[in-house]
C-alpha positions as CSV (number, residue, x, y, z in Angstrom):
1,M,0.1,0.0,0.0
2,I,2.6,2.5,1.1
3,A,4.8,1.5,-2.1
4,N,1.9,2.1,-4.3
5,L,1.3,5.5,-2.8
6,I,4.9,6.3,-3.5
7,T,4.2,5.5,-7.3
8,L,1.6,7.7,-7.5
9,F,3.3,10.5,-5.5
10,R,6.1,10.2,-8.4
11,L,3.5,10.6,-11.3
12,I,1.9,13.5,-9.5
13,L,5.4,15.1,-9.0
14,V,6.4,14.6,-12.7
15,F,3.3,16.7,-13.9
16,V,4.3,19.4,-11.4
17,V,7.9,19.2,-12.6
18,I,6.9,19.6,-16.4
19,S,4.4,22.5,-15.9
20,L,6.9,24.5,-14.2
21,F,10.1,24.2,-16.4
22,G,11.6,27.0,-18.1
23,R,10.0,29.8,-15.8
24,H,12.8,31.1,-14.1
25,V,16.6,29.5,-13.8
26,Y,16.2,29.3,-10.0
27,L,13.1,27.5,-10.3
28,D,14.4,25.4,-13.0
29,I,17.6,24.4,-10.6
30,L,14.8,23.4,-8.0
31,L,12.9,21.2,-10.6
32,V,16.3,19.2,-11.4
33,V,16.5,18.4,-8.0
34,L,12.8,17.1,-8.0
35,I,13.5,14.8,-11.2
36,G,16.6,13.5,-9.1
37,L,13.9,12.7,-6.3
38,I,11.4,11.2,-8.9
39,L,14.0,8.8,-9.8
40,F,15.5,7.7,-6.7
41,L,11.5,7.1,-5.5
42,D,11.8,4.5,-8.4
43,A,14.1,2.5,-6.2
44,V,12.4,3.2,-2.9
45,D,9.1,1.9,-3.8
46,G,10.5,-1.3,-4.4
47,Y,12.5,-1.6,-1.6
48,V,9.4,-0.6,0.6
49,A,7.3,-2.8,-0.7
50,R,9.9,-6.2,0.1
51,K,10.7,-4.4,3.3
52,L,7.0,-4.3,4.6
53,N,6.1,-7.5,2.8
54,Q,3.7,-5.6,0.4
55,T,4.7,-7.1,-2.6
56,S,1.7,-8.2,-5.2
57,D,1.3,-8.8,-8.6
58,F,-0.8,-5.6,-8.9
59,G,2.0,-3.5,-7.2
60,A,4.5,-4.9,-9.9
61,L,2.4,-3.9,-12.8
62,L,1.6,-0.4,-11.1
63,D,5.4,0.0,-10.7
64,I,6.1,-0.8,-14.4
65,V,3.4,1.5,-15.5
66,G,4.4,4.2,-13.3
67,D,8.1,3.8,-14.8
68,R,6.8,3.9,-18.1
69,I,4.6,7.1,-17.6
70,V,7.4,9.1,-15.6
71,E,10.3,7.9,-18.5
72,C,7.6,8.8,-21.5
73,I,6.6,12.1,-20.0
74,F,10.1,13.2,-19.8
75,W,11.0,12.0,-23.1
76,V,8.5,13.5,-24.8
77,Y,8.9,17.1,-22.8
78,F,12.6,17.4,-23.6
79,A,11.6,16.6,-27.4
80,V,8.6,19.3,-27.4
81,V,11.4,21.9,-25.8
82,G,13.8,21.0,-28.6
83,L,16.5,19.4,-26.5
84,I,16.3,15.9,-28.2
85,P,14.7,14.5,-31.6
86,I,11.3,13.3,-31.6
87,W,12.5,10.0,-32.8
88,I,13.7,9.3,-29.3
89,P,10.2,9.6,-27.5
90,I,8.7,7.6,-30.4
91,I,11.3,4.6,-30.3
92,V,10.7,4.7,-26.2
93,I,6.8,4.8,-26.4
94,A,6.7,2.2,-29.4
95,R,9.0,0.1,-27.3
96,G,6.8,0.1,-24.3
97,F,3.4,-0.6,-25.6
98,F,5.0,-3.7,-27.4
99,T,6.5,-5.0,-24.6
100,D,4.0,-4.2,-22.3
101,G,1.2,-6.0,-24.6
102,L,3.4,-9.1,-24.7
103,R,3.5,-8.9,-20.6
104,S,-0.3,-8.5,-20.7
105,A,-0.6,-11.9,-23.0
106,A,1.7,-13.5,-20.6
107,F,-0.2,-12.4,-17.6
108,A,-3.3,-13.3,-18.9
109,Q,-2.1,-16.9,-19.1
110,G,-0.6,-17.2,-15.6
111,K,2.7,-15.7,-15.9
112,T,4.1,-12.5,-13.9
113,P,6.7,-9.6,-14.8
114,F,9.1,-11.0,-12.1
115,G,9.3,-13.7,-9.5
116,E,9.1,-17.4,-9.4
117,N,6.4,-17.8,-12.2
118,T,7.6,-15.2,-14.4
119,M,7.5,-15.2,-18.3
120,M,11.1,-15.1,-18.7
121,S,12.1,-18.4,-19.9
122,S,16.1,-18.4,-19.6
123,K,18.8,-16.9,-17.6
124,W,20.0,-14.3,-19.8
125,T,16.6,-13.1,-20.8
126,R,16.2,-12.5,-17.0
127,A,19.7,-11.0,-16.5
128,L,18.7,-8.4,-18.9
129,T,15.3,-7.5,-18.0
130,S,14.9,-8.3,-14.4
131,S,18.4,-8.6,-12.7
132,R,19.2,-5.7,-10.1
133,A,22.5,-5.2,-12.3
134,S,20.2,-4.6,-15.3
135,R,17.9,-2.3,-13.9
136,S,20.5,-0.4,-12.0
137,I,22.3,0.3,-15.1
138,Y,19.4,1.3,-16.8
139,G,18.0,3.6,-14.3
140,I,21.4,5.4,-13.7
141,A,21.6,6.0,-17.9
142,K,18.0,7.4,-17.5
143,T,18.8,9.5,-14.3
144,I,21.9,11.1,-15.8
145,A,20.1,11.6,-19.2
146,F,17.1,13.5,-17.4
147,L,19.1,15.2,-14.8
148,Y,21.6,16.7,-17.6
149,L,18.3,17.8,-19.9
150,G,16.8,19.3,-17.0
151,G,20.0,21.2,-16.3
152,L,20.6,22.2,-19.7
153,I,17.2,24.0,-19.4
154,A,18.3,25.7,-16.2
155,Y,21.5,26.8,-17.9
156,T,19.9,27.9,-21.2
157,N,17.7,30.1,-19.0
158,S,20.6,31.5,-17.2
159,G,22.2,33.0,-20.1
160,V,25.8,32.3,-19.2
161,Y,28.1,31.6,-22.3
162,P,24.9,31.0,-24.7
163,E,27.8,30.1,-27.3
164,L,28.2,27.1,-25.5
165,I,24.6,25.7,-25.9
166,I,25.2,23.8,-29.1
167,G,27.8,21.7,-27.8
168,L,25.9,21.0,-24.8
169,E,23.0,20.0,-26.7
170,L,24.8,17.6,-28.6
171,T,26.1,15.8,-25.5
172,G,22.2,15.7,-24.5
173,V,21.4,14.0,-27.7
174,I,24.2,11.4,-27.3
175,L,23.3,10.6,-23.7
176,S,19.8,10.2,-24.5
177,A,20.7,7.9,-27.6
178,I,22.7,5.7,-25.1
179,T,19.9,5.6,-22.8
180,V,17.5,4.4,-25.6
181,A,19.9,1.8,-26.8
182,M,19.9,0.4,-23.6
183,C,16.2,0.5,-23.3
184,L,15.9,-1.5,-26.9
185,I,18.3,-3.8,-25.6
186,R,16.5,-4.6,-22.5
187,G,13.2,-4.9,-24.4
188,L,14.5,-7.6,-26.6
189,P,14.2,-10.3,-24.2
190,V,10.6,-9.8,-23.5
191,M,9.9,-9.9,-26.9
192,I,11.5,-13.0,-27.7
193,D,10.2,-14.7,-24.6
194,G,6.8,-12.9,-24.7
195,W,5.8,-13.6,-28.2
196,K,5.0,-17.4,-27.4
197,Y,2.3,-16.0,-25.4
198,V,0.8,-14.0,-28.1
199,K,0.7,-17.3,-30.4
200,N,-0.8,-19.3,-27.6
């Protein structure tokens, strides 16, 4: 219950952040800190659920949906304000729909995203999708990309050394592209292992 409330709080907070960005440089700096909080709470909700023995299929699915919403909102926002190309959120959203559709098909047949009765049938697919290392590496990559892009908004609004903006924006695109590549790599095992549930 508490873990689910944390997930819902993250969702509310992400809308607050994107609605206030770009108004003032000092507010932007605060919002970058809030981005860090939103991403940090992603790890906290799972920890709380395990610590309080409140894990459930619903909680796992809510966590996945919450992560997907937060991630997509940030990618779309940064594309709308012109910091990254539109193909980045398009790829992330399409990948999310596809893998979540396969997860839904597996879930309907009694398989869960994680745990003992998981849809992941081999060790390498579980390692890429649900291992702590894989999730941590991808989480760190997202955190770096989102904090960097949010910080870039604050830097642009500061008006300091505007000649550096082009190079800083290119760095943001590179960080985002690396993160999206990791997103696609982590989605491949779901597509491979999950396809059999669609055929059934």
